[in-house]
C-alpha positions as CSV (number, residue, x, y, z in Angstrom):
1,M,17.6,10.0,-38.7
2,T,21.0,9.9,-37.2
3,A,21.9,12.0,-34.2
4,H,24.7,14.5,-34.3
5,A,25.9,17.1,-31.8
6,V,26.6,20.4,-33.4
7,G,27.1,24.0,-32.4
8,E,30.4,24.1,-30.5
9,P,33.2,26.2,-32.0
10,D,35.2,24.4,-34.6
11,T,38.3,22.6,-33.3
12,P,41.6,22.3,-35.2
13,S,41.8,19.3,-37.4
14,A,43.9,16.6,-35.8
15,A,46.8,15.0,-37.7
16,P,45.8,11.8,-39.4
17,V,46.6,8.7,-37.4
18,T,49.2,6.4,-38.9
19,S,49.6,2.6,-38.5
20,G,52.9,3.2,-36.7
21,A,51.1,5.5,-34.2
22,V,48.5,2.8,-33.6
23,I,51.1,0.1,-32.9
24,I,53.2,2.4,-30.7
25,G,50.1,3.4,-28.7
26,I,49.2,-0.3,-28.2
27,V,52.7,-1.1,-26.9
28,R,53.0,2.0,-24.7
29,R,49.6,1.4,-23.0
30,Q,50.3,-2.3,-22.4
31,R,54.0,-1.9,-21.7
32,G,53.8,-3.3,-18.1
33,R,51.8,-6.5,-18.9
34,A,53.4,-6.9,-22.3
35,G,56.9,-6.6,-20.7
36,L,56.0,-9.4,-18.2
37,A,54.7,-11.5,-21.1
38,A,57.8,-11.0,-23.1
39,G,59.9,-11.9,-20.1
40,C,58.0,-15.1,-19.7
41,M,58.3,-15.9,-23.4
42,A,62.1,-15.2,-23.2
43,G,62.3,-17.5,-20.2
44,H,60.5,-20.2,-22.2
45,Q,63.0,-19.9,-25.0
46,I,66.0,-19.9,-22.6
47,C,64.7,-23.1,-21.0
48,E,64.2,-24.6,-24.4
49,A,67.8,-23.8,-25.4
50,L,69.1,-25.3,-22.1
51,V,67.3,-28.7,-22.7
52,P,70.0,-30.0,-25.1
53,V,72.7,-28.7,-22.7
54,A,71.0,-30.5,-19.8
55,F,70.9,-33.8,-21.7
56,G,74.5,-33.4,-22.7
57,L,75.5,-33.0,-19.1
58,V,73.5,-36.0,-18.1
59,I,75.3,-38.2,-20.7
60,E,78.7,-36.9,-19.6
61,R,78.3,-37.0,-15.8
62,A,75.7,-39.7,-15.2
63,V,75.3,-42.1,-18.2
64,R,79.0,-42.5,-19.0
65,T,80.1,-42.7,-15.4
66,G,77.2,-44.8,-14.2
67,D,76.8,-42.6,-11.1
68,G,73.3,-43.4,-9.6
69,S,73.1,-40.3,-7.4
70,A,74.1,-38.1,-10.4
71,M,71.3,-39.8,-12.4
72,V,68.7,-38.9,-9.7
73,I,69.9,-35.3,-9.5
74,S,69.9,-35.1,-13.3
75,T,66.3,-36.4,-13.4
76,I,65.1,-33.9,-10.8
77,G,66.9,-31.1,-12.6
78,I,65.4,-32.0,-16.0
79,L,61.9,-32.2,-14.5
80,A,62.4,-28.7,-12.9
81,L,63.6,-27.3,-16.2
82,F,60.6,-28.6,-18.1
83,T,58.3,-27.3,-15.3
84,V,59.7,-23.8,-15.6
85,L,59.7,-24.1,-19.4
86,T,56.0,-24.9,-19.4
87,L,55.0,-22.3,-16.8
88,C,56.8,-19.5,-18.7
89,A,55.0,-20.4,-21.9
90,R,51.6,-20.6,-20.4
91,I,51.9,-17.5,-18.2
92,G,53.5,-15.5,-21.1
93,H,50.7,-16.5,-23.4
94,W,48.0,-15.7,-20.8
95,L,49.5,-12.2,-20.1
96,A,49.9,-11.5,-23.8
97,M,46.3,-12.5,-24.7
98,Q,45.0,-10.3,-21.8
99,S,46.8,-7.3,-23.3
100,V,45.7,-8.2,-26.9
101,L,42.0,-8.5,-26.0
102,A,42.1,-5.4,-23.8
103,E,43.6,-3.3,-26.6
104,A,41.4,-4.8,-29.3
105,H,38.4,-3.8,-27.2
106,R,39.8,-0.3,-26.8
107,L,40.4,0.1,-30.5
108,R,36.9,-1.1,-31.3
109,N,35.4,1.5,-28.9
110,L,37.6,4.3,-30.4
111,A,36.7,3.3,-34.0
112,L,33.0,3.0,-33.2
113,E,33.0,6.4,-31.5
114,R,34.5,7.9,-34.6
115,L,32.0,6.3,-36.8
116,L,29.0,7.1,-34.6
117,R,29.9,10.7,-34.3
118,R,30.2,11.2,-38.1
119,R,27.6,11.3,-40.8
120,P,28.3,8.9,-43.8
121,R,30.0,10.8,-46.6
122,V,30.9,10.1,-50.2
123,G,34.0,8.1,-50.3
124,D,33.6,6.4,-46.9
125,R,34.0,2.7,-46.7
126,Q,30.8,0.6,-46.8
127,T,29.2,-0.4,-43.6
128,G,30.1,-4.0,-43.8
129,E,33.8,-3.1,-44.5
130,Q,33.8,-0.8,-41.5
131,L,32.4,-3.7,-39.4
132,S,35.2,-5.9,-40.7
133,I,37.8,-3.3,-39.6
134,V,36.3,-2.8,-36.2
135,T,36.2,-6.5,-35.5
136,S,39.0,-8.5,-37.2
137,D,41.4,-5.7,-37.9
138,A,41.3,-4.3,-34.4
139,L,42.1,-7.8,-33.0
140,A,44.9,-8.3,-35.6
141,S,46.4,-4.9,-34.8
142,A,46.5,-5.6,-31.0
143,G,48.2,-8.9,-31.8
144,I,51.4,-6.9,-32.1
145,I,51.8,-7.5,-28.4
146,S,52.0,-11.2,-28.7
147,I,54.1,-11.0,-31.8
148,G,56.6,-8.7,-30.1
149,G,56.9,-11.0,-27.1
150,W,57.5,-14.2,-29.0
151,M,59.9,-12.3,-31.4
152,L,62.0,-11.2,-28.4
153,G,61.9,-14.7,-26.9
154,A,62.9,-16.3,-30.1
155,S,65.8,-13.8,-30.6
156,I,67.0,-14.5,-27.1
157,G,66.8,-18.2,-27.8
158,L,68.9,-17.8,-30.9
159,T,71.5,-15.7,-29.2
160,L,71.8,-18.1,-26.3
161,T,72.2,-21.0,-28.7
162,A,75.0,-19.2,-30.5
163,V,76.8,-18.4,-27.2
164,L,76.5,-22.1,-26.1
165,L,77.9,-23.3,-29.4
166,L,80.7,-20.8,-29.1
167,R,81.6,-22.2,-25.7
168,I,81.7,-25.7,-27.2
169,D,83.5,-24.8,-30.4
170,W,84.1,-21.4,-31.9
171,A,83.6,-22.6,-35.5
172,L,80.1,-23.9,-34.7
173,G,79.1,-20.8,-32.9
174,L,80.5,-18.5,-35.6
175,G,78.5,-20.4,-38.2
176,I,75.3,-19.8,-36.3
177,L,76.1,-16.1,-35.7
178,V,76.8,-15.6,-39.4
179,G,74.3,-18.0,-41.0
180,V,71.2,-17.0,-39.0
181,P,71.4,-13.2,-39.6
182,L,72.1,-13.8,-43.3
183,M,69.1,-16.1,-43.6
184,M,66.8,-13.7,-41.7
185,A,68.0,-10.8,-43.8
186,G,67.0,-12.7,-46.9
187,L,63.6,-13.7,-45.5
188,S,62.9,-10.1,-44.4
189,R,63.0,-9.0,-48.0
190,L,60.0,-11.1,-48.7
191,G,58.1,-9.3,-45.9
192,P,56.8,-6.3,-47.9
193,R,55.5,-8.5,-50.7
194,L,53.6,-10.6,-48.1
195,E,52.3,-7.4,-46.5
196,R,51.0,-6.1,-49.8
197,R,49.3,-9.3,-50.6
198,T,47.8,-9.4,-47.1
199,A,46.5,-5.8,-47.3
200,A,44.9,-6.6,-50.7
201,Q,43.2,-9.6,-49.2
202,Q,41.8,-7.7,-46.3
203,Q,40.6,-4.9,-48.6
204,S,38.8,-7.4,-50.9
205,V,37.3,-9.3,-47.9
206,G,36.0,-6.0,-46.5
207,L,34.4,-5.0,-49.7
208,A,32.7,-8.3,-50.1
209,A,31.4,-8.1,-46.5
210,G,30.2,-4.5,-47.2
211,L,28.3,-5.6,-50.3
212,A,26.7,-8.5,-48.4
213,A,25.7,-6.3,-45.5
214,D,24.2,-3.7,-47.8
215,F,22.3,-6.2,-49.9
216,L,20.9,-8.0,-46.8
217,S,19.7,-4.8,-45.3
218,G,18.0,-3.8,-48.5
219,M,16.6,-7.2,-49.5
220,R,13.0,-6.2,-49.3
221,P,13.3,-3.2,-51.8
222,L,15.6,-5.3,-54.0
223,R,12.9,-8.0,-54.3
224,G,10.4,-5.3,-54.9
225,F,12.0,-3.7,-58.0
226,G,13.6,-7.0,-59.2
227,G,17.2,-6.1,-58.4
228,V,18.1,-9.4,-56.8
229,P,19.8,-10.9,-59.9
230,E,22.0,-7.8,-60.3
231,A,22.8,-7.9,-56.6
232,V,23.8,-11.5,-56.9
233,R,26.0,-10.7,-59.9
234,R,27.8,-7.9,-58.1
235,Y,28.4,-9.9,-55.0
236,R,29.7,-12.8,-57.1
237,V,32.2,-10.5,-58.7
238,A,33.3,-9.1,-55.3
239,S,33.4,-12.6,-53.8
240,R,35.6,-13.9,-56.7
241,A,38.0,-10.9,-56.2
242,S,38.1,-11.7,-52.5
243,R,38.9,-15.4,-53.3
244,D,41.7,-14.5,-55.8
245,A,43.2,-12.0,-53.3
246,H,43.1,-14.7,-50.6
247,V,44.7,-17.2,-52.9
248,D,47.5,-14.7,-53.7
249,A,48.0,-14.0,-50.0
250,V,48.1,-17.7,-49.1
251,T,50.4,-18.4,-51.9
252,A,52.8,-15.7,-50.8
253,S,52.6,-17.0,-47.2
254,A,53.3,-20.6,-48.4
255,Q,56.2,-19.5,-50.5
256,F,57.6,-17.6,-47.5
257,A,57.2,-20.6,-45.2
258,G,58.7,-23.0,-47.8
259,I,61.8,-20.8,-48.3
260,S,62.1,-20.5,-44.6
261,A,61.9,-24.2,-44.0
262,F,64.4,-25.0,-46.8
263,S,66.9,-22.4,-45.5
264,T,66.5,-23.7,-41.9
265,G,67.0,-27.3,-43.0
266,V,70.2,-26.4,-44.9
267,L,71.6,-24.6,-41.9
268,L,70.8,-27.4,-39.5
269,A,72.3,-30.0,-41.9
270,L,75.5,-28.0,-42.1
271,V,75.8,-27.6,-38.3
272,G,75.0,-31.2,-37.6
273,G,77.4,-32.5,-40.3
274,V,80.3,-30.3,-39.1
275,A,79.6,-31.3,-35.5
276,G,79.7,-35.0,-36.5
277,L,83.1,-34.6,-38.2
278,F,84.4,-32.8,-35.1
279,A,83.2,-35.6,-32.9
280,L,84.9,-38.2,-35.1
281,S,88.1,-36.3,-35.0
282,G,88.0,-36.0,-31.2
283,R,87.6,-32.2,-31.3
284,I,84.4,-32.4,-29.2
285,S,83.2,-35.1,-26.8
286,I,80.1,-37.4,-27.2
287,G,78.2,-35.3,-24.7
288,E,79.1,-32.1,-26.6
289,L,78.0,-33.8,-29.8
290,V,74.6,-34.5,-28.2
291,T,74.4,-30.9,-27.1
292,V,75.3,-29.6,-30.5
293,V,72.9,-31.8,-32.3
294,G,70.2,-30.9,-29.8
295,L,70.9,-27.2,-30.1
296,A,70.9,-27.5,-33.9
297,A,67.5,-29.2,-33.7
298,F,66.3,-26.5,-31.3
299,L,67.3,-23.8,-33.8
300,S,64.4,-24.8,-36.0
301,D,61.9,-23.7,-33.3
302,P,63.0,-20.0,-32.9
303,I,63.8,-19.7,-36.6
304,A,60.3,-21.0,-37.5
305,T,58.8,-18.8,-34.8
306,I,60.5,-15.7,-36.2
307,T,59.6,-16.5,-39.8
308,R,56.0,-17.2,-38.8
309,L,55.9,-13.9,-36.8
310,I,57.2,-12.0,-39.8
311,S,54.0,-13.0,-41.8
312,Q,51.9,-12.2,-38.8
313,L,53.6,-8.9,-38.4
314,A,52.7,-8.1,-42.0
315,I,49.0,-8.9,-41.2
316,S,49.2,-6.8,-38.0
317,R,50.7,-3.8,-39.8
318,A,48.2,-4.0,-42.6
319,S,45.3,-4.2,-40.1
320,A,46.8,-1.3,-38.1
321,A,46.7,0.9,-41.3
322,R,43.0,0.1,-41.8
323,V,42.2,0.8,-38.1
324,A,44.2,4.1,-38.4
325,E,42.0,5.1,-41.3
326,L,38.9,4.9,-39.1
327,L,40.7,6.6,-36.1
328,S,41.6,9.5,-38.5
329,L,37.9,10.2,-39.2
330,E,37.0,13.5,-37.7
331,P,33.5,13.8,-36.1
332,D,31.1,16.3,-37.6
333,A,31.3,18.4,-34.5
334,P,32.2,17.8,-30.8
335,T,29.4,16.8,-28.5
336,A,28.0,19.8,-26.6
337,A,27.9,19.5,-22.8
338,R,24.5,20.0,-21.2
339,D,25.5,23.0,-19.1
340,G,22.2,24.7,-19.1
341,S,23.3,27.3,-21.7
342,R,20.6,28.5,-24.2
343,P,20.8,27.2,-27.7
344,R,21.4,29.5,-30.6
345,L,20.6,29.3,-34.3
346,E,21.4,32.2,-36.7
347,L,21.7,31.8,-40.4
348,H,22.5,34.8,-42.6
349,A,22.4,34.8,-46.4
350,V,23.3,31.1,-46.4
351,R,23.9,29.6,-49.9
352,A,24.2,25.9,-50.5
353,P,22.9,23.4,-53.1
354,G,19.2,24.2,-53.2
355,L,19.4,27.2,-50.9
356,D,19.8,30.7,-52.2
357,G,20.3,33.2,-49.4
358,L,18.5,31.7,-46.4
359,S,18.4,34.0,-43.4
360,L,16.8,32.7,-40.2
361,T,17.1,33.5,-36.5
362,M,15.3,31.3,-34.1
363,A,14.0,32.4,-30.7
364,D,14.2,30.4,-27.5
365,G,11.4,27.7,-27.4
366,E,10.4,28.4,-31.0
367,I,9.3,25.7,-33.5
368,V,10.0,26.5,-37.1
369,G,8.8,24.5,-40.1
370,V,10.7,24.3,-43.4
371,V,9.1,23.4,-46.7
372,A,11.7,22.2,-49.2
373,T,10.6,21.6,-52.7
374,T,13.5,19.3,-53.5
375,A,15.4,16.6,-51.7
376,T,18.6,18.5,-52.4
377,T,17.4,21.5,-50.5
378,A,16.4,19.4,-47.5
379,A,19.7,17.5,-47.5
380,S,21.7,20.8,-47.7
381,L,19.7,22.4,-44.8
382,V,20.3,19.3,-42.6
383,A,24.0,19.3,-43.5
384,V,24.3,23.0,-42.4
385,L,22.3,22.4,-39.2
386,D,24.2,19.3,-38.1
387,G,27.6,20.9,-39.0
388,S,28.6,18.2,-41.5
389,S,28.8,20.8,-44.3
390,A,29.7,24.5,-44.3
391,P,27.6,26.8,-46.5
392,E,29.1,27.9,-49.8
393,S,28.6,31.5,-48.6
394,G,26.9,33.3,-45.8
395,T,27.3,32.6,-42.1
396,S,25.8,30.0,-39.8
397,Q,26.1,30.2,-36.0
398,I,24.7,27.1,-34.3
399,E,25.3,26.5,-30.6
400,G,23.9,23.8,-28.3
401,G,23.5,20.1,-28.7
402,A,21.5,19.1,-31.8
403,L,19.7,16.0,-32.7
404,V,18.8,15.3,-36.4
405,E,16.1,12.6,-36.7
406,P,16.0,11.4,-40.3
407,H,13.1,10.2,-42.3
408,A,14.5,6.6,-42.5
409,V,13.7,5.0,-39.1
410,H,16.1,2.6,-37.4
411,L,14.9,1.0,-34.1
412,F,17.3,-0.9,-31.9
413,G,16.5,-3.4,-29.1
414,N,14.2,-6.3,-28.5
415,S,11.4,-4.4,-27.0
416,L,9.6,-1.1,-27.2
417,R,11.3,-0.1,-23.9
418,E,14.8,-0.8,-25.2
419,A,14.1,1.1,-28.5
420,L,13.1,4.2,-26.4
421,L,16.0,4.2,-23.9
422,V,18.4,6.9,-25.0
423,G,20.9,8.9,-22.9
424,E,19.9,9.3,-19.3
425,A,17.7,6.7,-17.5
426,R,14.0,7.4,-17.9
427,S,11.0,6.2,-15.8
428,D,8.2,4.3,-17.3
429,A,5.9,7.3,-16.8
430,E,8.3,9.4,-18.9
431,L,8.5,6.8,-21.6
432,E,4.7,6.5,-21.7
433,Q,4.2,10.3,-21.8
434,A,6.6,10.5,-24.8
435,L,4.6,7.8,-26.6
436,T,1.4,9.6,-25.9
437,D,2.9,12.9,-27.2
438,A,3.9,10.9,-30.4
439,A,0.3,9.7,-30.7
440,L,1.2,6.0,-30.0
441,S,-0.5,4.7,-27.0
442,D,-1.5,1.2,-28.2
443,L,0.4,-1.4,-30.1
444,A,-1.4,-4.7,-29.4
445,G,-5.0,-3.5,-29.3
446,S,-5.1,-3.5,-25.5
447,G,-5.8,0.2,-25.2
448,R,-2.6,0.8,-23.2
449,V,1.0,1.4,-23.7
450,D,3.0,-1.9,-23.5
451,L,6.6,-1.0,-23.0
452,D,7.5,-4.7,-23.2
453,H,6.0,-5.1,-26.6
454,P,8.5,-7.3,-28.5
455,L,10.2,-5.9,-31.6
456,S,11.7,-7.9,-34.4
457,D,14.8,-6.8,-36.3
458,H,14.6,-3.0,-36.5
459,G,10.9,-3.2,-35.6
460,L,9.8,-4.9,-38.9
461,N,6.8,-6.3,-37.1
462,L,5.4,-2.8,-36.8
463,S,3.8,-0.6,-39.5
464,G,5.7,2.3,-41.0
465,G,3.5,4.8,-39.1
466,Q,4.2,3.0,-35.8
467,R,7.9,3.0,-36.4
468,Q,7.8,6.8,-37.2
469,R,5.9,7.5,-34.0
470,I,8.4,5.5,-31.9
471,A,11.2,7.4,-33.5
472,M,9.5,10.6,-32.7
473,A,9.1,9.6,-29.1
474,R,12.7,8.6,-28.9
475,A,13.7,12.0,-30.3
476,L,11.5,13.8,-27.7
477,L,13.1,11.8,-24.9
478,A,16.6,12.7,-26.1
479,D,15.6,16.3,-25.2
480,A,18.3,17.9,-27.4
481,A,18.7,21.7,-27.3
482,L,18.1,21.8,-31.1
483,L,15.9,19.1,-32.6
484,V,15.7,18.7,-36.4
485,L,12.9,16.5,-37.7
486,R,12.9,15.5,-41.4
487,D,9.6,14.3,-42.8
488,P,8.6,12.7,-39.5
489,T,5.0,11.9,-40.3
490,T,4.8,10.7,-43.9
491,A,3.3,7.3,-42.9
492,V,0.5,8.6,-40.6
493,D,-2.8,10.4,-41.3
494,A,-3.7,14.0,-40.8
495,V,-5.5,13.5,-37.5
496,T,-2.5,11.7,-36.1
497,E,-0.3,14.4,-37.3
498,S,-2.3,17.0,-35.4
499,V,-1.9,15.0,-32.2
500,M,1.8,14.6,-32.8
501,M,2.2,18.3,-33.4
502,R,0.5,19.0,-30.0
503,G,2.8,16.6,-28.4
504,I,5.8,18.3,-30.0
505,R,4.7,21.7,-28.6
506,R,4.1,20.2,-25.2
507,Q,7.6,18.8,-25.0
508,R,9.6,21.4,-26.9
509,E,7.9,24.8,-26.3
510,R,10.0,25.8,-23.3
511,P,13.2,27.7,-22.6
512,G,16.4,26.2,-23.8
513,R,14.8,24.3,-26.7
514,M,14.4,25.0,-30.4
515,T,12.8,22.7,-33.0
516,V,13.1,22.6,-36.8
517,I,10.6,20.5,-38.8
518,I,11.3,19.8,-42.4
519,T,8.0,18.8,-43.8
520,S,5.2,19.5,-46.2
521,S,2.4,18.4,-43.9
522,P,-0.3,21.1,-43.3
523,P,-1.1,20.0,-39.7
524,L,2.6,20.2,-38.7
525,L,3.2,23.5,-40.5
526,A,0.0,25.0,-39.0
527,G,1.3,24.3,-35.6
528,C,4.7,26.0,-36.2
529,D,5.6,29.5,-35.0
530,A,7.1,30.3,-38.4
531,V,7.5,28.6,-41.8
532,V,10.4,28.9,-44.2
533,F,9.4,28.2,-47.8
534,V,12.2,27.3,-50.2
535,D,11.0,27.3,-53.8
536,A,12.4,25.3,-56.7
537,D,15.0,28.1,-57.5
538,G,16.3,28.0,-53.9
539,R,14.7,31.4,-52.9
540,C,13.6,31.5,-49.3
541,R,10.6,33.2,-47.7
542,V,9.9,33.3,-44.0
543,S,6.3,33.8,-42.8
544,T,3.5,31.7,-41.2
545,H,1.6,28.8,-42.7
546,A,-1.7,30.9,-42.9
547,R,0.0,33.7,-44.8
548,L,2.0,31.4,-47.1
549,A,-1.1,29.4,-48.0
550,A,-2.1,32.3,-50.3
551,D,1.1,31.8,-52.3
552,A,0.4,29.6,-55.4
553,D,3.8,27.9,-55.3
554,Y,3.5,27.1,-51.6
555,A,0.0,25.9,-52.0
556,A,1.0,23.6,-54.9
557,V,3.5,21.9,-52.6
558,V,1.7,21.9,-49.3
559,L,-2.1,22.0,-50.1
560,R,-2.2,19.7,-53.1
């Protein structure tokens, strides 16, 4: 069963989170470190642009004149320039990656918090797809910090190159100032197409991962009823769709890169050709020609950087949209603080699928059993109790932290101790007492509780009854104000059920605690203070197990 806190007053629904809000939040939170990173990246590009200028000056003032001292000074200056260039690049990348990893971690935590505080609903993404978003998409979204820094640096490098060319010859500078924006404007029109292809690829990869995760988790039952061939067929279809989407995205990216490289080559050829003609005519000197050719060659770096970043920006925006979808999920109910207040559960004329007018008021410390003749009835009651679904009519007032322990058991950790550790720290004595109350005091035949008993994946090295009793002990240790148990003893015998019921009463029959047990087990129902019987038509009757046993319909469900 999954745990959900319920009972606090409903809070207004928050506005859906958008991809723009995710990106703006990332930049705002990391503005200090991201600003330093962008400054270092801009310094790197400025130094890169100054390299051709430096070589041009060396040729003009040292090589042509044969001045030895000028040559030494020039050598030291170029070494210093390359040192600063390298340091700016390394420090900028280091600062940017620190920010990216910090924000990716934060987004993962936020997304996981949303998912863990919400029951799965119809229409939700598959578990594997959610995992893909929480891992790869969170990192790609945070990558906007590095993208922005290098984009700023490349833009500054382009601007400085244009200014330097203007100082050498206005025609060359004007050609850069006009040609580069026109080229970038044309390339930017390909961005939305690339973003659509990338989003489709991420969607298909997530779906394939979701199918794979679901099939692997359900491999044992799939083999049991012969569903493996159909599972393989479905995964093959999803995998092929993912492959085709990936090919489309790579094709779009390659076309973008090809057009960018071709456009850059044309621009560089024009600048270099015009500069050569100017040098032949004496309009510029040999040193200026070297500078112009070097600047023209340098242009390929910031232009290639910007075009590459445009494709990465498309990926980051598509990922941010998927992350925003998870961050927009509203939890079933806010977590109730343990402030010592008494829990409250009052249902009046509640109608829901399988329920026709349930009225129930629980007293402090009371344990109530519910006999549901259909799975729909049990699911509807759980949904009302954990706050994930409002009743169709009637009123429900539920206050206090609630824990819903489902029939399907999931154990986490590598040992029994790790599987039991929930919430606040517990001593070994408390863990052992919970196991005793859950009728599990021996796992390895040693006659004692071994808290270090190893567990394989989800406790698959244990029997079904052992896993159920560990889940029961974990639920008792959580000590929620309202505990809802759904079919907690279907894999144990009647004697063990009686021991477990005594343990439940010992742990839960006290002020500030209420317990609802959805079951058809006679030993559990006999130990309840009251029993709610919901027949096949949804009609509800509240009495005790002893009195309801005289009812033929009740006896047919419970005493068969």
